[in-house]
mmCIF file of the N, C-alpha and C atoms, coordinates in Angstrom:
data_MODEL
# 
_entry.id   MODEL 
# 
loop_
_atom_site.group_PDB 
_atom_site.id 
_atom_site.type_symbol 
_atom_site.label_atom_id 
_atom_site.label_alt_id 
_atom_site.label_comp_id 
_atom_site.label_asym_id 
_atom_site.label_entity_id 
_atom_site.label_seq_id 
_atom_site.pdbx_PDB_ins_code 
_atom_site.Cartn_x 
_atom_site.Cartn_y 
_atom_site.Cartn_z 
_atom_site.occupancy 
_atom_site.B_iso_or_equiv 
_atom_site.pdbx_formal_charge 
_atom_site.auth_seq_id 
_atom_site.auth_comp_id 
_atom_site.auth_asym_id 
_atom_site.auth_atom_id 
_atom_site.pdbx_PDB_model_num 
ATOM 1   N N  . MET A 1 1  ? 42.006 54.788 130.177 1.00 0.00 ? 1  MET A N  1 
ATOM 2   C CA . MET A 1 1  ? 42.752 54.219 129.077 1.00 0.00 ? 1  MET A CA 1 
ATOM 3   C C  . MET A 1 1  ? 43.647 53.095 129.588 1.00 0.00 ? 1  MET A C  1 
ATOM 4   N N  . SER A 1 2  ? 43.725 52.030 128.829 1.00 0.00 ? 2  SER A N  1 
ATOM 5   C CA . SER A 1 2  ? 44.542 50.891 129.210 1.00 0.00 ? 2  SER A CA 1 
ATOM 6   C C  . SER A 1 2  ? 46.021 51.270 129.219 1.00 0.00 ? 2  SER A C  1 
ATOM 7   N N  . ARG A 1 3  ? 46.744 50.768 130.177 1.00 0.00 ? 3  ARG A N  1 
ATOM 8   C CA . ARG A 1 3  ? 48.175 51.048 130.267 1.00 0.00 ? 3  ARG A CA 1 
ATOM 9   C C  . ARG A 1 3  ? 48.997 49.805 129.963 1.00 0.00 ? 3  ARG A C  1 
ATOM 10  N N  . LYS A 1 4  ? 48.491 48.966 129.048 1.00 0.00 ? 4  LYS A N  1 
ATOM 11  C CA . LYS A 1 4  ? 49.214 47.774 128.639 1.00 0.00 ? 4  LYS A CA 1 
ATOM 12  C C  . LYS A 1 4  ? 49.105 47.640 127.123 1.00 0.00 ? 4  LYS A C  1 
ATOM 13  N N  . CYS A 1 5  ? 50.223 47.386 126.489 1.00 0.00 ? 5  CYS A N  1 
ATOM 14  C CA . CYS A 1 5  ? 50.242 47.211 125.037 1.00 0.00 ? 5  CYS A CA 1 
ATOM 15  C C  . CYS A 1 5  ? 49.678 45.834 124.702 1.00 0.00 ? 5  CYS A C  1 
ATOM 16  N N  . GLU A 1 6  ? 48.692 45.797 123.808 1.00 0.00 ? 6  GLU A N  1 
ATOM 17  C CA . GLU A 1 6  ? 48.090 44.524 123.427 1.00 0.00 ? 6  GLU A CA 1 
ATOM 18  C C  . GLU A 1 6  ? 48.935 43.763 122.413 1.00 0.00 ? 6  GLU A C  1 
ATOM 19  N N  . CYS A 1 7  ? 49.996 44.377 121.920 1.00 0.00 ? 7  CYS A N  1 
ATOM 20  C CA . CYS A 1 7  ? 50.874 43.720 120.953 1.00 0.00 ? 7  CYS A CA 1 
ATOM 21  C C  . CYS A 1 7  ? 52.056 43.045 121.652 1.00 0.00 ? 7  CYS A C  1 
ATOM 22  N N  . CYS A 1 8  ? 52.788 43.806 122.469 1.00 0.00 ? 8  CYS A N  1 
ATOM 23  C CA . CYS A 1 8  ? 53.993 43.257 123.101 1.00 0.00 ? 8  CYS A CA 1 
ATOM 24  C C  . CYS A 1 8  ? 53.829 42.998 124.595 1.00 0.00 ? 8  CYS A C  1 
ATOM 25  N N  . GLY A 1 9  ? 52.748 43.510 125.205 1.00 0.00 ? 9  GLY A N  1 
ATOM 26  C CA . GLY A 1 9  ? 52.516 43.266 126.622 1.00 0.00 ? 9  GLY A CA 1 
ATOM 27  C C  . GLY A 1 9  ? 53.228 44.221 127.556 1.00 0.00 ? 9  GLY A C  1 
ATOM 28  N N  . LYS A 1 10 ? 53.821 45.279 126.999 1.00 0.00 ? 10 LYS A N  1 
ATOM 29  C CA . LYS A 1 10 ? 54.520 46.260 127.828 1.00 0.00 ? 10 LYS A CA 1 
ATOM 30  C C  . LYS A 1 10 ? 53.521 46.954 128.735 1.00 0.00 ? 10 LYS A C  1 
ATOM 31  N N  . GLY A 1 11 ? 53.869 47.100 130.028 1.00 0.00 ? 11 GLY A N  1 
ATOM 32  C CA . GLY A 1 11 ? 52.947 47.702 130.984 1.00 0.00 ? 11 GLY A CA 1 
ATOM 33  C C  . GLY A 1 11 ? 53.665 48.636 131.936 1.00 0.00 ? 11 GLY A C  1 
ATOM 34  N N  . VAL A 1 12 ? 52.993 48.995 133.023 1.00 0.00 ? 12 VAL A N  1 
ATOM 35  C CA . VAL A 1 12 ? 53.536 49.907 134.020 1.00 0.00 ? 12 VAL A CA 1 
ATOM 36  C C  . VAL A 1 12 ? 54.649 49.208 134.793 1.00 0.00 ? 12 VAL A C  1 
ATOM 37  N N  . VAL A 1 13 ? 55.752 49.933 135.043 1.00 0.00 ? 13 VAL A N  1 
ATOM 38  C CA . VAL A 1 13 ? 56.884 49.415 135.804 1.00 0.00 ? 13 VAL A CA 1 
ATOM 39  C C  . VAL A 1 13 ? 57.023 50.255 137.061 1.00 0.00 ? 13 VAL A C  1 
ATOM 40  N N  . PHE A 1 14 ? 57.188 49.594 138.205 1.00 0.00 ? 14 PHE A N  1 
ATOM 41  C CA . PHE A 1 14 ? 57.295 50.293 139.478 1.00 0.00 ? 14 PHE A CA 1 
ATOM 42  C C  . PHE A 1 14 ? 58.735 50.308 139.948 1.00 0.00 ? 14 PHE A C  1 
ATOM 43  N N  . GLY A 1 15 ? 59.107 51.367 140.670 1.00 0.00 ? 15 GLY A N  1 
ATOM 44  C CA . GLY A 1 15 ? 60.459 51.477 141.184 1.00 0.00 ? 15 GLY A CA 1 
ATOM 45  C C  . GLY A 1 15 ? 60.536 52.579 142.209 1.00 0.00 ? 15 GLY A C  1 
ATOM 46  N N  . GLY A 1 16 ? 61.751 52.986 142.508 1.00 0.00 ? 16 GLY A N  1 
ATOM 47  C CA . GLY A 1 16 ? 61.958 54.028 143.499 1.00 0.00 ? 16 GLY A CA 1 
ATOM 48  C C  . GLY A 1 16 ? 62.623 55.236 142.898 1.00 0.00 ? 16 GLY A C  1 
ATOM 49  N N  . GLN A 1 17 ? 62.166 56.427 143.326 1.00 0.00 ? 17 GLN A N  1 
ATOM 50  C CA . GLN A 1 17 ? 62.764 57.676 142.881 1.00 0.00 ? 17 GLN A CA 1 
ATOM 51  C C  . GLN A 1 17 ? 63.726 58.134 143.967 1.00 0.00 ? 17 GLN A C  1 
ATOM 52  N N  . LEU A 1 18 ? 64.878 58.605 143.559 1.00 0.00 ? 18 LEU A N  1 
ATOM 53  C CA . LEU A 1 18 ? 65.910 59.030 144.494 1.00 0.00 ? 18 LEU A CA 1 
ATOM 54  C C  . LEU A 1 18 ? 66.206 60.499 144.252 1.00 0.00 ? 18 LEU A C  1 
ATOM 55  N N  . SER A 1 19 ? 65.951 61.332 145.258 1.00 0.00 ? 19 SER A N  1 
ATOM 56  C CA . SER A 1 19 ? 66.167 62.766 145.101 1.00 0.00 ? 19 SER A CA 1 
ATOM 57  C C  . SER A 1 19 ? 67.637 63.106 145.315 1.00 0.00 ? 19 SER A C  1 
ATOM 58  N N  . HIS A 1 20 ? 67.978 64.355 145.080 1.00 0.00 ? 20 HIS A N  1 
ATOM 59  C CA . HIS A 1 20 ? 69.352 64.813 145.281 1.00 0.00 ? 20 HIS A CA 1 
ATOM 60  C C  . HIS A 1 20 ? 69.765 64.688 146.746 1.00 0.00 ? 20 HIS A C  1 
ATOM 61  N N  . SER A 1 21 ? 68.818 64.911 147.660 1.00 0.00 ? 21 SER A N  1 
ATOM 62  C CA . SER A 1 21 ? 69.111 64.784 149.094 1.00 0.00 ? 21 SER A CA 1 
ATOM 63  C C  . SER A 1 21 ? 68.977 63.343 149.583 1.00 0.00 ? 21 SER A C  1 
ATOM 64  N N  . HIS A 1 22 ? 68.813 62.425 148.641 1.00 0.00 ? 22 HIS A N  1 
ATOM 65  C CA . HIS A 1 22 ? 68.772 60.980 148.898 1.00 0.00 ? 22 HIS A CA 1 
ATOM 66  C C  . HIS A 1 22 ? 67.507 60.530 149.618 1.00 0.00 ? 22 HIS A C  1 
ATOM 67  N N  . ARG A 1 23 ? 66.440 61.294 149.505 1.00 0.00 ? 23 ARG A N  1 
ATOM 68  C CA . ARG A 1 23 ? 65.146 60.842 150.020 1.00 0.00 ? 23 ARG A CA 1 
ATOM 69  C C  . ARG A 1 23 ? 64.523 59.950 148.956 1.00 0.00 ? 23 ARG A C  1 
ATOM 70  N N  . ARG A 1 24 ? 63.962 58.852 149.374 1.00 0.00 ? 24 ARG A N  1 
ATOM 71  C CA . ARG A 1 24 ? 63.408 57.879 148.431 1.00 0.00 ? 24 ARG A CA 1 
ATOM 72  C C  . ARG A 1 24 ? 61.888 57.907 148.466 1.00 0.00 ? 24 ARG A C  1 
ATOM 73  N N  . SER A 1 25 ? 61.277 57.783 147.302 1.00 0.00 ? 25 SER A N  1 
ATOM 74  C CA . SER A 1 25 ? 59.824 57.687 147.212 1.00 0.00 ? 25 SER A CA 1 
ATOM 75  C C  . SER A 1 25 ? 59.470 56.747 146.070 1.00 0.00 ? 25 SER A C  1 
ATOM 76  N N  . ASN A 1 26 ? 58.294 56.192 146.147 1.00 0.00 ? 26 ASN A N  1 
ATOM 77  C CA . ASN A 1 26 ? 57.844 55.269 145.111 1.00 0.00 ? 26 ASN A CA 1 
ATOM 78  C C  . ASN A 1 26 ? 57.354 56.046 143.899 1.00 0.00 ? 26 ASN A C  1 
ATOM 79  N N  . ARG A 1 27 ? 57.550 55.467 142.726 1.00 0.00 ? 27 ARG A N  1 
ATOM 80  C CA . ARG A 1 27 ? 57.038 56.057 141.499 1.00 0.00 ? 27 ARG A CA 1 
ATOM 81  C C  . ARG A 1 27 ? 56.801 54.955 140.488 1.00 0.00 ? 27 ARG A C  1 
ATOM 82  N N  . ASN A 1 28 ? 56.147 55.300 139.391 1.00 0.00 ? 28 ASN A N  1 
ATOM 83  C CA . ASN A 1 28 ? 55.941 54.317 138.340 1.00 0.00 ? 28 ASN A CA 1 
ATOM 84  C C  . ASN A 1 28 ? 56.215 54.941 136.978 1.00 0.00 ? 28 ASN A C  1 
ATOM 85  N N  . TRP A 1 29 ? 56.628 54.095 136.064 1.00 0.00 ? 29 TRP A N  1 
ATOM 86  C CA . TRP A 1 29 ? 56.896 54.499 134.693 1.00 0.00 ? 29 TRP A CA 1 
ATOM 87  C C  . TRP A 1 29 ? 55.823 53.890 133.818 1.00 0.00 ? 29 TRP A C  1 
ATOM 88  N N  . LYS A 1 30 ? 55.096 54.752 133.077 1.00 0.00 ? 30 LYS A N  1 
ATOM 89  C CA . LYS A 1 30 ? 54.006 54.286 132.235 1.00 0.00 ? 30 LYS A CA 1 
ATOM 90  C C  . LYS A 1 30 ? 54.439 54.303 130.775 1.00 0.00 ? 30 LYS A C  1 
ATOM 91  N N  . PRO A 1 31 ? 54.108 53.257 130.009 1.00 0.00 ? 31 PRO A N  1 
ATOM 92  C CA . PRO A 1 31 ? 54.457 53.253 128.592 1.00 0.00 ? 31 PRO A CA 1 
ATOM 93  C C  . PRO A 1 31 ? 53.554 54.205 127.824 1.00 0.00 ? 31 PRO A C  1 
ATOM 94  N N  . ASN A 1 32 ? 54.040 54.671 126.681 1.00 0.00 ? 32 ASN A N  1 
ATOM 95  C CA . ASN A 1 32 ? 53.270 55.566 125.823 1.00 0.00 ? 32 ASN A CA 1 
ATOM 96  C C  . ASN A 1 32 ? 52.325 54.713 124.985 1.00 0.00 ? 32 ASN A C  1 
ATOM 97  N N  . VAL A 1 33 ? 51.104 54.518 125.503 1.00 0.00 ? 33 VAL A N  1 
ATOM 98  C CA . VAL A 1 33 ? 50.118 53.649 124.867 1.00 0.00 ? 33 VAL A CA 1 
ATOM 99  C C  . VAL A 1 33 ? 49.060 54.502 124.179 1.00 0.00 ? 33 VAL A C  1 
ATOM 100 N N  . GLN A 1 34 ? 48.797 54.186 122.921 1.00 0.00 ? 34 GLN A N  1 
ATOM 101 C CA . GLN A 1 34 ? 47.811 54.916 122.126 1.00 0.00 ? 34 GLN A CA 1 
ATOM 102 C C  . GLN A 1 34 ? 46.691 53.970 121.723 1.00 0.00 ? 34 GLN A C  1 
ATOM 103 N N  . LYS A 1 35 ? 45.462 54.494 121.670 1.00 0.00 ? 35 LYS A N  1 
ATOM 104 C CA . LYS A 1 35 ? 44.333 53.710 121.156 1.00 0.00 ? 35 LYS A CA 1 
ATOM 105 C C  . LYS A 1 35 ? 44.276 53.921 119.648 1.00 0.00 ? 35 LYS A C  1 
ATOM 106 N N  . VAL A 1 36 ? 44.488 52.857 118.882 1.00 0.00 ? 36 VAL A N  1 
ATOM 107 C CA . VAL A 1 36 ? 44.489 52.962 117.422 1.00 0.00 ? 36 VAL A CA 1 
ATOM 108 C C  . VAL A 1 36 ? 43.553 51.912 116.826 1.00 0.00 ? 36 VAL A C  1 
ATOM 109 N N  . LYS A 1 37 ? 43.087 52.198 115.627 1.00 0.00 ? 37 LYS A N  1 
ATOM 110 C CA . LYS A 1 37 ? 42.287 51.236 114.883 1.00 0.00 ? 37 LYS A CA 1 
ATOM 111 C C  . LYS A 1 37 ? 43.255 50.426 114.031 1.00 0.00 ? 37 LYS A C  1 
ATOM 112 N N  . ALA A 1 38 ? 43.336 49.126 114.307 1.00 0.00 ? 38 ALA A N  1 
ATOM 113 C CA . ALA A 1 38 ? 44.293 48.269 113.621 1.00 0.00 ? 38 ALA A CA 1 
ATOM 114 C C  . ALA A 1 38 ? 43.583 47.051 113.043 1.00 0.00 ? 38 ALA A C  1 
ATOM 115 N N  . ILE A 1 39 ? 44.269 46.385 112.109 1.00 0.00 ? 39 ILE A N  1 
ATOM 116 C CA . ILE A 1 39 ? 43.746 45.173 111.508 1.00 0.00 ? 39 ILE A CA 1 
ATOM 117 C C  . ILE A 1 39 ? 44.110 43.993 112.409 1.00 0.00 ? 39 ILE A C  1 
ATOM 118 N N  . VAL A 1 40 ? 43.081 43.342 112.990 1.00 0.00 ? 40 VAL A N  1 
ATOM 119 C CA . VAL A 1 40 ? 43.289 42.173 113.845 1.00 0.00 ? 40 VAL A CA 1 
ATOM 120 C C  . VAL A 1 40 ? 42.476 41.027 113.264 1.00 0.00 ? 40 VAL A C  1 
ATOM 121 N N  . ASN A 1 41 ? 43.150 39.967 112.859 1.00 0.00 ? 41 ASN A N  1 
ATOM 122 C CA . ASN A 1 41 ? 42.514 38.797 112.231 1.00 0.00 ? 41 ASN A CA 1 
ATOM 123 C C  . ASN A 1 41 ? 41.654 39.188 111.021 1.00 0.00 ? 41 ASN A C  1 
ATOM 124 N N  . GLY A 1 42 ? 42.146 40.146 110.248 1.00 0.00 ? 42 GLY A N  1 
ATOM 125 C CA . GLY A 1 42 ? 41.471 40.555 109.021 1.00 0.00 ? 42 GLY A CA 1 
ATOM 126 C C  . GLY A 1 42 ? 40.364 41.576 109.183 1.00 0.00 ? 42 GLY A C  1 
ATOM 127 N N  . THR A 1 43 ? 40.052 41.961 110.417 1.00 0.00 ? 43 THR A N  1 
ATOM 128 C CA . THR A 1 43 ? 38.996 42.944 110.642 1.00 0.00 ? 43 THR A CA 1 
ATOM 129 C C  . THR A 1 43 ? 39.550 44.122 111.429 1.00 0.00 ? 43 THR A C  1 
ATOM 130 N N  . PRO A 1 44 ? 39.073 45.344 111.145 1.00 0.00 ? 44 PRO A N  1 
ATOM 131 C CA . PRO A 1 44 ? 39.538 46.508 111.903 1.00 0.00 ? 44 PRO A CA 1 
ATOM 132 C C  . PRO A 1 44 ? 38.975 46.486 113.325 1.00 0.00 ? 44 PRO A C  1 
ATOM 133 N N  . LYS A 1 45 ? 39.838 46.804 114.293 1.00 0.00 ? 45 LYS A N  1 
ATOM 134 C CA . LYS A 1 45 ? 39.451 46.776 115.700 1.00 0.00 ? 45 LYS A CA 1 
ATOM 135 C C  . LYS A 1 45 ? 40.261 47.820 116.447 1.00 0.00 ? 45 LYS A C  1 
ATOM 136 N N  . LYS A 1 46 ? 39.661 48.458 117.478 1.00 0.00 ? 46 LYS A N  1 
ATOM 137 C CA . LYS A 1 46 ? 40.386 49.429 118.287 1.00 0.00 ? 46 LYS A CA 1 
ATOM 138 C C  . LYS A 1 46 ? 41.170 48.695 119.370 1.00 0.00 ? 46 LYS A C  1 
ATOM 139 N N  . ILE A 1 47 ? 42.486 48.906 119.395 1.00 0.00 ? 47 ILE A N  1 
ATOM 140 C CA . ILE A 1 47 ? 43.335 48.269 120.400 1.00 0.00 ? 47 ILE A CA 1 
ATOM 141 C C  . ILE A 1 47 ? 44.287 49.304 120.978 1.00 0.00 ? 47 ILE A C  1 
ATOM 142 N N  . SER A 1 48 ? 44.830 48.994 122.151 1.00 0.00 ? 48 SER A N  1 
ATOM 143 C CA . SER A 1 48 ? 45.822 49.845 122.797 1.00 0.00 ? 48 SER A CA 1 
ATOM 144 C C  . SER A 1 48 ? 47.206 49.314 122.444 1.00 0.00 ? 48 SER A C  1 
ATOM 145 N N  . VAL A 1 49 ? 48.027 50.166 121.829 1.00 0.00 ? 49 VAL A N  1 
ATOM 146 C CA . VAL A 1 49 ? 49.339 49.751 121.347 1.00 0.00 ? 49 VAL A CA 1 
ATOM 147 C C  . VAL A 1 49 ? 50.364 50.792 121.755 1.00 0.00 ? 49 VAL A C  1 
ATOM 148 N N  . CYS A 1 50 ? 51.556 50.338 122.169 1.00 0.00 ? 50 CYS A N  1 
ATOM 149 C CA . CYS A 1 50 ? 52.616 51.286 122.512 1.00 0.00 ? 50 CYS A CA 1 
ATOM 150 C C  . CYS A 1 50 ? 53.214 51.860 121.231 1.00 0.00 ? 50 CYS A C  1 
ATOM 151 N N  . THR A 1 51 ? 53.822 53.023 121.357 1.00 0.00 ? 51 THR A N  1 
ATOM 152 C CA . THR A 1 51 ? 54.355 53.712 120.181 1.00 0.00 ? 51 THR A CA 1 
ATOM 153 C C  . THR A 1 51 ? 55.542 52.971 119.577 1.00 0.00 ? 51 THR A C  1 
ATOM 154 N N  . ARG A 1 52 ? 56.242 52.178 120.356 1.00 0.00 ? 52 ARG A N  1 
ATOM 155 C CA . ARG A 1 52 ? 57.349 51.381 119.816 1.00 0.00 ? 52 ARG A CA 1 
ATOM 156 C C  . ARG A 1 52 ? 56.837 50.363 118.806 1.00 0.00 ? 52 ARG A C  1 
ATOM 157 N N  . CYS A 1 53 ? 55.706 49.714 119.113 1.00 0.00 ? 53 CYS A N  1 
ATOM 158 C CA . CYS A 1 53 ? 55.120 48.742 118.185 1.00 0.00 ? 53 CYS A CA 1 
ATOM 159 C C  . CYS A 1 53 ? 54.560 49.430 116.943 1.00 0.00 ? 53 CYS A C  1 
ATOM 160 N N  . LEU A 1 54 ? 53.989 50.624 117.118 1.00 0.00 ? 54 LEU A N  1 
ATOM 161 C CA . LEU A 1 54 ? 53.483 51.374 115.971 1.00 0.00 ? 54 LEU A CA 1 
ATOM 162 C C  . LEU A 1 54 ? 54.611 51.765 115.034 1.00 0.00 ? 54 LEU A C  1 
ATOM 163 N N  . ARG A 1 55 ? 55.716 52.251 115.622 1.00 0.00 ? 55 ARG A N  1 
ATOM 164 C CA . ARG A 1 55 ? 56.829 52.756 114.830 1.00 0.00 ? 55 ARG A CA 1 
ATOM 165 C C  . ARG A 1 55 ? 57.565 51.623 114.121 1.00 0.00 ? 55 ARG A C  1 
ATOM 166 N N  . SER A 1 56 ? 57.669 50.447 114.762 1.00 0.00 ? 56 SER A N  1 
ATOM 167 C CA . SER A 1 56 ? 58.422 49.346 114.181 1.00 0.00 ? 56 SER A CA 1 
ATOM 168 C C  . SER A 1 56 ? 57.622 48.594 113.136 1.00 0.00 ? 56 SER A C  1 
ATOM 169 N N  . GLY A 1 57 ? 56.305 48.844 113.065 1.00 0.00 ? 57 GLY A N  1 
ATOM 170 C CA . GLY A 1 57 ? 55.499 48.178 112.041 1.00 0.00 ? 57 GLY A CA 1 
ATOM 171 C C  . GLY A 1 57 ? 54.930 46.848 112.491 1.00 0.00 ? 57 GLY A C  1 
ATOM 172 N N  . LYS A 1 58 ? 54.903 46.568 113.798 1.00 0.00 ? 58 LYS A N  1 
ATOM 173 C CA . LYS A 1 58 ? 54.327 45.319 114.297 1.00 0.00 ? 58 LYS A CA 1 
ATOM 174 C C  . LYS A 1 58 ? 52.812 45.320 114.173 1.00 0.00 ? 58 LYS A C  1 
ATOM 175 N N  . VAL A 1 59 ? 52.231 46.533 114.060 1.00 0.00 ? 59 VAL A N  1 
ATOM 176 C CA . VAL A 1 59 ? 50.779 46.686 113.973 1.00 0.00 ? 59 VAL A CA 1 
ATOM 177 C C  . VAL A 1 59 ? 50.435 47.334 112.653 1.00 0.00 ? 59 VAL A C  1 
ATOM 178 N N  . GLN A 1 60 ? 49.476 46.738 111.940 1.00 0.00 ? 60 GLN A N  1 
ATOM 179 C CA . GLN A 1 60 ? 49.024 47.313 110.672 1.00 0.00 ? 60 GLN A CA 1 
ATOM 180 C C  . GLN A 1 60 ? 47.794 48.142 110.963 1.00 0.00 ? 60 GLN A C  1 
ATOM 181 N N  . ARG A 1 61 ? 47.889 49.458 110.751 1.00 0.00 ? 61 ARG A N  1 
ATOM 182 C CA . ARG A 1 61 ? 46.776 50.368 111.040 1.00 0.00 ? 61 ARG A CA 1 
ATOM 183 C C  . ARG A 1 61 ? 45.705 50.257 109.971 1.00 0.00 ? 61 ARG A C  1 
ATOM 184 N N  . ALA A 1 62 ? 44.454 50.375 110.395 1.00 0.00 ? 62 ALA A N  1 
ATOM 185 C CA . ALA A 1 62 ? 43.320 50.389 109.473 1.00 0.00 ? 62 ALA A CA 1 
ATOM 186 C C  . ALA A 1 62 ? 42.987 51.832 109.147 1.00 0.00 ? 62 ALA A C  1 
ATOM 187 N N  . VAL A 1 63 ? 42.902 52.153 107.885 1.00 0.00 ? 63 VAL A N  1 
ATOM 188 C CA . VAL A 1 63 ? 42.633 53.535 107.487 1.00 0.00 ? 63 VAL A CA 1 
ATOM 189 C C  . VAL A 1 63 ? 41.197 53.687 107.055 1.00 0.00 ? 63 VAL A C  1 
# 
């Protein structure tokens, strides 16, 4: 499954995790991306969209 929103471009972010004992390790934060059928240029198409775009109404779902 794609880990990039096709509406806003939100993707995976990399950083460092810091434990209580101050040991550091690499980790990544993945956006909540869903595959939905949406209206793109007047035709229904399956795209990967983050839940923030779905909730805010940036994407019109095809029913």
